[in-house]
Residue, then its C-alpha position, 0 to 999 in steps of 0.5 A: m797856092i792860097s785857095i789849096k791852103r784854104a781848102g785843106a784848112l777847110a778839110c781839117a776843120l769839117a774832119l774835127a767837127g765830124c769827130a767832136g759830133t760823133g763822140g766815144n759815148s755815142n758809138h759805145a751806145a750803138d754797140k750796147r743796142s746791138l747786144q739787146m736781144p728781143g723779148k724777155r730775159l728768163a727770170e731764171a738766168a743766174d748769170a748776169a753775164v748772159a744775154a740770151t740762151w738756145y737750147n736743143p733738147p737731148s733726143e738721139f744726140p745729147g742736148m746742146c746749148l748756145t750761150q750768148f754773152n753781153d760782151g758779144s761773144l757766143r759759146f756752144d756746150g754739149g755739142f758744135a764746140f767747133f764753132n767756138p769761139g763765136r760772136w753775136t750782134y742783133d739789128a732791131v731795125t731789121s730783126e736780124l741776129r747774126l752769129q758769126l762762128a769759128p771759120t768751118p769750111s762746110l758752113g755755107l754747104a751745111h746751111a745752103q737750104t735756109a728753108l730746112h733751118q728754121n728762121l735762117l735768112r742767109v749764110e755769109a760764107a766769107r765771113n762765117t755768119l749765119v743770119y736769122a729772123v729773130k723777134a720777141d716772139t721768136q720761138a726757135i732757130g735752126l742750126g746745123g740740123f738741129v733746132f735750138y729753142r728760146d726760153i728753155p734754160c740750159p743745164a749747167r755747164r760741166g767741166 
C-alpha cells in the first residue's frame, strides 16, 4: 500500500514537472514557427495579416488566388471557393507546406498523380490535406490541374 502511494505521488510530481517545463509560451512559439513561410515576403503586401500568396494568372479561366494568413487560415478567391475554409502550416525542418482544405470527396482522386501537380509530395485524403515541398526558392505549386505562382501579387478581391 505504501509503495502504491509513493508511486502515485511520484507520477504526479513527474507530470507536474513536465507541465512546468513546457510552459504556455513555448507551445505558442512552436505554433508561430509553423506559420512562417520561407523566402521573401512581397514588399507590396499591403495587408499585414497575409503570410503568403500564390496566384494562377488568367488564361482560359479567370485568375485564382490562394492567400495564406498569419493566423493559419487560407482562402481561395476567383476559383476553388469550394475548398474554403482552409488551414495551412509550414514545417521548416522538412520543408513541407500543408494545405488542409474543406472536405471534398474527389481531393484524393484529383491529385492522385502527384507528378502532375508541381511540388506535390502526397495527399492525405482522410485529412483533406495536400502536402507540398516548398523552400525559399520554390516558384510554384500545382493544385487541381492549375499552377499557382509565388511572388505575383493577387489582384484586389472584389465583393
